[in-house]
C-alpha positions as CSV (number, residue, x, y, z in Angstrom):
1,M,-1.0,29.1,-3.1
2,K,-3.6,31.7,-2.0
3,R,-4.0,32.0,1.8
4,H,-7.4,32.3,3.4
5,P,-7.2,34.4,6.6
6,R,-10.6,33.4,7.8
7,L,-9.8,29.8,7.4
8,F,-6.6,30.1,9.4
9,T,-8.4,32.1,12.1
10,T,-11.0,29.4,12.3
11,I,-8.3,26.7,12.6
12,A,-6.5,28.7,15.3
13,S,-9.9,29.1,17.2
14,I,-10.5,25.3,17.0
15,W,-7.0,24.7,18.3
16,L,-7.6,27.1,21.2
17,L,-11.0,25.7,22.0
18,T,-9.6,22.1,22.0
19,Y,-6.8,23.3,24.3
20,V,-9.2,25.0,26.7
21,L,-11.5,22.0,26.8
22,S,-8.6,19.7,27.5
23,L,-7.6,21.9,30.5
24,L,-11.2,21.9,31.8
25,S,-11.3,18.1,31.5
26,L,-8.1,17.8,33.4
27,A,-9.2,20.3,36.0
28,R,-12.3,18.2,36.6
29,Q,-10.0,15.2,37.3
30,A,-8.6,17.3,40.1
31,Q,-11.9,17.6,42.1
32,S,-10.8,15.1,44.7
33,T,-11.3,15.7,48.4
34,G,-8.8,13.3,49.9
35,P,-6.6,14.6,52.7
36,A,-3.4,14.9,50.6
37,V,-5.3,16.6,47.8
38,L,-6.9,19.1,50.1
39,Q,-3.6,20.0,51.7
40,L,-2.1,20.4,48.2
41,K,-4.9,22.8,47.3
42,R,-4.4,24.7,50.5
43,W,-0.7,25.0,49.8
44,I,-1.4,26.3,46.3
45,A,-3.7,29.0,47.7
46,A,-1.1,30.0,50.2
47,Y,1.8,30.0,47.8
48,D,-0.2,32.0,45.3
49,N,-0.8,34.7,47.9
50,S,1.5,37.7,47.3
51,N,1.9,38.1,51.0
52,W,4.9,35.9,51.8
53,D,4.5,36.3,55.6
54,A,1.0,34.7,55.2
55,Y,2.7,31.8,53.3
56,R,5.2,31.3,56.1
57,E,2.3,31.2,58.6
58,F,0.7,28.5,56.5
59,L,3.9,26.4,56.7
60,A,4.2,26.9,60.4
61,T,0.6,25.6,60.9
62,N,0.3,22.9,58.3
63,V,3.8,21.3,58.1
64,A,4.8,18.6,60.5
65,P,8.0,19.2,62.6
66,K,9.7,16.2,61.0
67,A,8.8,17.2,57.4
68,E,11.4,17.2,54.7
69,N,11.8,18.6,51.1
70,I,9.4,21.5,51.7
71,F,9.3,23.5,48.5
72,Q,9.4,27.2,49.5
73,D,11.6,29.0,47.0
74,R,10.2,32.5,46.8
75,S,11.9,33.3,43.5
76,V,9.9,30.5,41.7
77,R,6.7,32.4,42.7
78,R,8.0,35.4,40.9
79,Q,9.0,33.4,37.8
80,T,5.9,31.3,37.4
81,G,3.1,33.5,38.7
82,A,0.1,31.8,40.4
83,F,-0.1,28.0,40.2
84,E,-3.0,26.1,38.7
85,L,-3.7,22.4,39.5
86,I,-4.3,20.8,36.1
87,K,-4.0,17.1,36.6
88,I,-3.7,14.4,39.4
89,E,-1.4,11.6,38.3
90,K,-1.6,9.5,41.4
91,E,-3.5,9.7,44.7
92,T,-3.9,7.9,48.0
93,P,-5.3,9.3,51.2
94,T,-1.8,10.3,52.3
95,Q,0.0,11.1,49.0
96,V,-0.8,12.9,45.8
97,V,1.3,13.4,42.7
98,A,0.0,16.2,40.5
99,L,0.8,18.5,37.7
100,L,0.8,22.3,38.1
101,N,0.9,25.1,35.5
102,G,2.2,28.6,36.2
103,H,0.1,31.6,35.1
104,D,3.2,33.4,33.7
105,S,5.0,30.3,32.6
106,E,4.4,27.6,30.1
107,K,6.4,25.1,32.0
108,V,4.7,22.3,33.8
109,G,5.7,21.2,37.3
110,R,5.3,17.9,39.0
111,I,4.5,18.1,42.7
112,V,4.5,15.4,45.3
113,V,2.7,15.9,48.6
114,E,2.7,13.5,51.5
115,V,0.6,14.1,54.7
116,E,0.1,12.5,58.1
117,A,-2.4,9.7,58.2
118,I,-4.3,11.3,61.1
119,E,-5.9,14.7,61.5
120,P,-5.0,17.5,61.0
121,H,-3.0,15.7,58.2
122,R,0.0,17.9,58.4
123,I,2.4,17.9,55.5
124,L,5.4,15.6,55.7
125,K,6.8,16.1,52.2
126,L,6.2,18.7,49.5
127,Q,8.6,18.5,46.6
128,A,8.2,20.1,43.1
129,R,10.3,20.2,40.0
130,A,9.8,21.4,36.4
131,I,9.2,18.7,33.7
132,P,8.9,18.7,29.9
133,R,5.3,19.5,28.9
134,P,3.4,16.2,28.6
135,L,2.0,15.3,25.2
136,D,-1.5,15.4,26.4
137,L,-1.2,19.1,27.4
138,P,-0.4,20.7,24.0
139,L,-0.4,24.4,23.4
140,P,-2.2,25.8,20.3
141,H,0.0,26.6,17.3
142,L,-0.9,29.8,15.3
143,E,-0.4,31.2,11.9
144,E,2.3,33.8,11.7
145,S,0.0,36.8,11.8
146,G,-1.8,35.3,14.8
147,L,1.4,34.5,16.5
148,I,2.7,38.1,16.2
149,A,-0.7,39.4,17.4
150,G,-0.7,37.1,20.4
151,L,2.9,38.0,21.1
152,R,2.1,41.7,21.2
153,Q,-0.7,41.0,23.6
154,R,1.4,38.9,25.8
155,L,4.2,41.4,25.9
156,N,1.8,44.3,26.7
157,E,0.3,42.3,29.5
158,S,3.8,41.4,30.9
159,V,5.0,45.0,30.7
160,S,1.8,46.2,32.5
161,A,2.4,43.6,35.2
162,D,6.1,44.7,35.4
163,T,7.3,41.2,34.6
164,F,9.1,42.1,31.4
165,S,11.5,44.8,30.4
166,G,13.8,44.2,27.4
167,A,13.8,43.5,23.7
168,V,12.2,40.7,21.5
169,L,13.1,39.7,18.0
170,L,11.4,37.1,15.8
171,A,12.9,36.2,12.4
172,K,11.9,34.0,9.5
173,N,14.5,32.6,7.1
174,G,17.0,34.9,8.7
175,Q,14.9,38.1,8.1
176,T,13.3,40.0,11.0
177,I,9.5,39.9,11.0
178,F,9.0,41.3,14.5
179,A,11.3,43.4,16.7
180,Q,10.3,45.6,19.6
181,A,11.8,46.9,22.8
182,Y,9.9,47.5,26.1
183,G,10.4,49.0,29.5
184,L,13.3,51.1,30.8
185,A,17.0,50.5,30.4
186,D,17.5,52.9,33.3
187,R,14.7,53.4,35.7
188,E,16.4,56.1,37.7
189,H,16.9,58.3,34.6
190,H,13.8,57.1,32.7
191,I,15.8,55.9,29.7
192,P,13.7,53.5,27.6
193,N,15.0,50.2,26.1
194,S,15.5,50.2,22.4
195,L,16.7,47.6,19.8
196,K,20.2,49.1,20.2
197,T,20.2,48.5,23.9
198,R,22.8,46.1,25.1
199,F,21.7,43.6,27.7
200,R,23.8,41.3,29.9
201,I,23.4,37.8,28.6
202,G,24.8,35.5,31.4
203,S,25.6,32.0,30.2
204,M,24.8,32.7,26.6
205,N,28.6,33.4,26.3
206,K,29.0,29.7,26.4
207,M,27.8,29.5,22.8
208,F,30.6,31.7,21.6
209,T,33.1,29.7,23.7
210,A,31.9,26.5,22.1
211,V,32.2,27.9,18.6
212,A,35.7,29.1,19.3
213,T,36.7,25.7,20.7
214,L,35.4,23.8,17.6
215,Q,37.1,26.3,15.3
216,L,40.4,25.3,16.9
217,V,39.4,21.6,16.6
218,S,38.6,22.2,12.9
219,A,41.9,23.9,12.4
220,G,43.7,20.9,13.9
221,K,45.0,22.8,16.9
222,L,42.9,21.0,19.4
223,K,41.3,17.5,19.8
224,L,38.0,16.9,21.5
225,D,39.4,13.7,23.2
226,D,42.5,15.4,24.5
227,L,42.9,15.8,28.2
228,V,43.1,19.3,29.8
229,I,46.6,18.6,31.0
230,K,47.9,18.6,27.4
231,Y,47.1,22.3,27.1
232,L,47.3,23.4,30.7
233,P,50.3,21.4,32.1
234,D,50.5,23.7,35.1
235,Y,46.8,23.2,36.1
236,P,46.7,23.1,40.0
237,N,45.0,19.7,40.3
238,R,46.9,17.3,38.0
239,E,44.5,14.4,38.7
240,L,41.5,16.4,37.3
241,A,43.5,17.7,34.4
242,S,44.6,14.1,33.6
243,K,41.1,12.8,33.6
244,V,38.8,15.5,32.0
245,T,38.6,15.9,28.2
246,I,37.8,19.0,26.1
247,S,34.6,17.2,25.0
248,Q,33.5,16.6,28.6
249,L,34.0,20.3,29.4
250,L,31.9,21.3,26.4
251,S,29.0,19.0,27.4
252,H,29.1,19.6,31.2
253,T,30.1,16.0,31.9
254,G,33.5,16.6,33.3
255,G,32.6,16.9,37.0
256,T,34.4,20.2,37.3
257,G,31.8,21.9,39.5
258,D,30.8,25.6,39.8
259,F,32.4,28.7,41.2
260,F,29.4,30.6,42.4
261,G,29.2,30.8,46.2
262,P,30.8,32.6,49.1
263,Q,34.3,32.3,47.8
264,F,33.3,34.0,44.6
265,S,30.9,36.6,46.0
266,G,33.4,37.9,48.6
267,R,36.0,38.4,45.9
268,R,34.0,38.9,42.7
269,L,35.9,42.0,41.6
270,E,39.3,40.3,42.0
271,F,38.6,37.8,39.2
272,R,40.0,39.7,36.2
273,T,41.3,36.8,34.1
274,H,40.5,33.2,33.5
275,E,43.7,32.3,35.3
276,D,42.4,34.1,38.4
277,Y,39.5,31.7,38.6
278,I,41.8,28.7,38.1
279,R,44.2,29.9,40.7
280,L,41.4,29.9,43.4
281,F,39.2,27.0,42.2
282,G,41.7,24.8,40.3
283,S,42.9,22.7,43.3
284,R,39.5,21.0,43.7
285,P,39.1,17.4,42.6
286,V,36.5,16.1,40.2
287,A,33.0,15.9,41.6
288,F,32.3,12.6,39.9
289,E,33.8,10.3,37.3
290,P,34.2,12.4,34.1
291,G,31.8,11.3,31.4
292,S,29.5,9.5,33.7
293,R,26.7,12.1,33.9
294,F,25.6,15.6,33.1
295,E,26.1,18.4,35.7
296,Y,26.0,22.0,34.6
297,S,29.5,23.5,35.2
298,N,30.3,27.2,34.8
299,Y,33.8,26.4,35.9
300,G,34.3,23.9,33.1
301,F,33.8,26.7,30.6
302,I,36.3,28.8,32.5
303,I,38.8,26.1,31.8
304,L,37.8,26.1,28.2
305,G,38.5,29.9,28.1
306,A,42.0,29.2,29.4
307,V,42.5,26.5,26.8
308,I,41.4,28.8,24.0
309,E,43.9,31.4,25.1
310,K,46.7,28.9,25.2
311,V,46.0,27.3,21.9
312,G,44.7,30.4,20.1
313,G,47.7,32.5,21.0
314,Q,45.7,35.5,22.2
315,S,43.3,36.5,25.0
316,Y,39.9,34.8,25.0
317,Y,38.3,38.2,24.5
318,N,40.3,39.0,21.4
319,Y,39.9,35.5,20.0
320,V,36.1,35.6,20.1
321,R,36.1,39.2,18.8
322,D,38.2,38.2,15.8
323,H,36.8,34.7,15.0
324,V,33.2,34.9,16.2
325,Y,31.8,38.4,16.5
326,S,33.6,39.9,13.5
327,P,32.8,37.2,10.9
328,A,29.2,37.2,12.2
329,R,29.0,41.0,12.0
330,M,28.1,41.3,15.7
331,I,29.0,44.9,16.4
332,S,27.4,45.3,19.9
333,T,28.5,42.1,21.7
334,G,31.4,41.8,24.1
335,S,32.6,41.3,27.7
336,E,34.4,44.5,28.5
337,P,34.9,45.3,32.2
338,E,32.0,47.0,33.9
339,E,34.2,50.0,34.9
340,Q,34.7,50.9,31.3
341,G,31.2,52.2,30.9
342,V,29.9,50.3,27.9
343,P,27.6,52.5,25.7
344,D,23.9,51.7,25.5
345,L,24.2,49.0,28.3
346,S,21.0,48.6,30.3
347,V,20.9,48.6,34.1
348,G,19.9,45.2,35.4
349,Y,17.2,45.1,38.0
350,T,16.6,42.4,40.6
351,K,14.2,41.6,43.4
352,Q,16.6,39.1,45.0
353,E,16.7,40.8,48.3
354,G,13.1,42.2,48.5
355,D,10.0,43.2,46.7
356,I,11.4,46.3,45.1
357,W,13.4,46.4,41.9
358,Q,17.0,47.5,42.6
359,P,20.1,47.7,40.4
360,N,22.2,44.5,40.4
361,R,25.5,46.3,40.4
362,F,26.4,44.9,43.8
363,L,26.3,41.4,42.3
364,L,28.2,41.9,39.0
365,P,31.7,40.5,38.4
366,Y,34.6,42.5,37.1
367,R,33.8,41.4,33.5
368,G,32.2,38.6,31.6
369,T,34.1,35.3,30.9
370,S,34.1,32.3,28.7
371,A,31.4,30.9,31.0
372,G,29.1,33.9,30.8
373,G,28.4,37.5,31.8
374,G,28.9,39.4,28.5
375,Y,26.4,41.6,26.8
376,S,24.7,41.7,23.4
377,T,21.6,42.9,21.5
378,V,18.8,40.9,19.9
379,G,20.0,42.1,16.5
380,D,23.5,40.7,17.2
381,L,22.1,37.4,18.3
382,L,20.2,37.1,15.0
383,Q,23.5,37.8,13.2
384,F,25.1,35.0,15.2
385,A,22.3,32.6,14.4
386,N,22.4,33.4,10.7
387,A,26.2,33.0,10.7
388,L,25.8,29.5,12.2
389,R,23.1,28.4,9.8
390,D,25.1,29.7,6.8
391,N,28.2,27.9,8.0
392,K,30.2,31.2,8.3
393,L,31.7,30.3,11.6
394,L,32.1,26.5,11.2
395,D,31.6,24.2,8.2
396,G,28.4,22.0,8.1
397,Y,30.1,19.1,9.8
398,Y,31.2,21.0,12.8
399,T,28.1,23.1,13.1
400,K,26.0,19.9,13.3
401,M,28.5,18.6,15.9
402,L,28.2,21.8,17.9
403,T,24.4,21.9,18.0
404,T,23.4,18.2,18.2
405,G,22.5,16.9,21.6
406,K,25.1,14.6,23.3
407,I,23.6,13.9,26.8
408,D,20.2,14.1,28.4
409,M,19.6,17.1,30.7
410,P,17.5,16.7,33.8
411,F,15.2,19.5,32.9
412,G,14.4,18.2,29.4
413,G,16.2,18.1,26.1
414,R,19.8,17.2,25.4
415,Y,23.0,19.2,25.8
416,A,25.3,19.5,22.8
417,Y,28.5,21.6,22.9
418,G,27.6,24.9,24.5
419,F,24.1,24.6,23.1
420,Q,20.9,23.0,24.2
421,D,19.1,20.8,21.7
422,R,15.4,20.3,22.4
423,T,11.9,19.9,21.0
424,M,9.2,22.1,22.4
425,N,5.6,21.5,21.4
426,G,6.8,19.9,18.2
427,S,9.4,22.5,17.3
428,H,13.0,21.3,17.2
429,C,15.4,24.1,18.2
430,F,18.9,24.7,19.4
431,G,20.2,27.6,21.4
432,H,21.1,28.7,24.9
433,G,19.8,30.8,27.7
434,G,21.4,32.9,30.4
435,G,20.2,34.2,33.6
436,S,21.2,35.6,37.0
437,P,19.8,38.4,39.2
438,G,18.9,41.3,37.0
439,M,19.5,39.6,33.6
440,N,17.9,37.0,31.4
441,G,18.2,36.0,27.8
442,E,17.3,33.3,25.3
443,L,18.2,32.4,21.8
444,E,16.3,29.7,19.9
445,V,17.2,28.6,16.4
446,C,14.4,26.4,15.1
447,Q,15.8,24.7,12.0
448,D,12.6,22.8,11.0
449,S,10.6,25.9,10.7
450,D,13.4,28.4,9.8
451,Y,12.4,30.7,12.7
452,T,14.9,32.4,15.1
453,I,13.8,33.8,18.4
454,A,16.0,36.2,20.5
455,V,14.8,37.7,23.8
456,L,16.8,39.8,26.2
457,A,15.7,41.3,29.5
458,N,17.2,43.5,32.2
459,M,15.2,41.7,34.9
460,D,15.4,38.5,36.9
461,P,14.9,35.1,35.2
462,E,12.6,34.0,33.7
463,A,11.5,37.3,32.2
464,A,13.0,36.5,28.8
465,G,12.6,32.7,29.0
466,H,8.8,33.0,29.4
467,I,8.5,35.1,26.2
468,A,10.8,32.8,24.2
469,E,8.7,29.8,25.3
470,F,5.5,31.5,24.4
471,I,6.8,32.1,20.8
472,V,8.4,28.6,20.2
473,N,5.3,26.8,21.5
474,R,3.1,28.6,19.0
475,L,5.1,28.5,15.9
476,P,2.9,27.8,12.8
477,T,1.8,24.2,12.5
478,A,2.7,23.9,8.8
479,N,6.4,24.1,9.8
480,V,6.2,21.9,12.9
481,K,7.1,18.2,12.5
482,P,4.8,15.7,14.4
């Protein structure tokens, strides 16, 4: 069928006009002058100010001494950009519930503000959290050419604002249709990022760990309902090992907790094997009844790494090399120790401790693990996605089990086994992200539309996440299910 570029341009323009008009309509709803709304607007103006000292002064003047839940996470300001009030959901003179949108983010946040009943109406509560984008706040879908043009513009703006440095890849039916690197891999030596640059990927390692686990299940060497103690009989806390299953570890429902914190930070270079982590953190009891709820657990995936080693008969690193990276033809992915000097590895930059980008070397562990911390390229991530879709790593039955949501996540979507399963603006995708100071990555495999998005950044979150969201939310309408 012949395509008509002008027609598609017109359709995209109508979508964009409709979207803008809807935002204007919602903005008019926010023209209230009640005490709670006025304090909310004052707070937004203060929070959007790049001068953090001025924001602290606002809090000191406008927040009551007995206030609680005052939202003041500075890192969120860097991640979202300036806030815009787009909709008031509920209002009384002393309370307002509203929706905010970030200038640099496509996430929507719900904020609750409570104020004193008498002047000067100081703030008693100010609580905000991200929510899935409401259906009445859609984003405009674009034709492929318009999507790529819009993506280029967005990336150029982000690079100019110094909010993105990394690589971006968009593929259709497994074939690359856009791939570009931006910014510097090493600011000190002025080395630019390229499509061969390796970026640290944080928790994206969990996808490889989950694939390895289900490969062992498929081979009959492991069962999802088996308890940890069957494979790790010497696990320090026998009660935990006797209650938590492999399935619960994969879906973050085991109550196994995390390992990040003072104990880890003070000894980060001492953790060289998965056994080292278990030796220090394995005596802890379960945090809640296994299987009762979702709670993201990096430590749970450390346990899976130890199980893979025990059942697979080789180190975790060799197992994923031989059974995941090699069959997927991923030639630039791994978790080698930092001291080995991995070629083409970018330097991660963070603003965790100030307003100036600095290398994140002082925060890095000895090496990546089954929970995260490895490195990859956008090209390798496409290879991984293609291998999954072509059932080269697992057969169709286990691939579907791997990527189909099992339990609701508090921030939207459902968690599967080492993958997130979610629908964004009509596009159904699976994948996983990763992020910590100086690194951020996202992989989204959108089966309904046959698009794959891989974004990696050597900057703080959500540098890559924002770009991936921008793409997914605008995938062509012809390929998006209602």
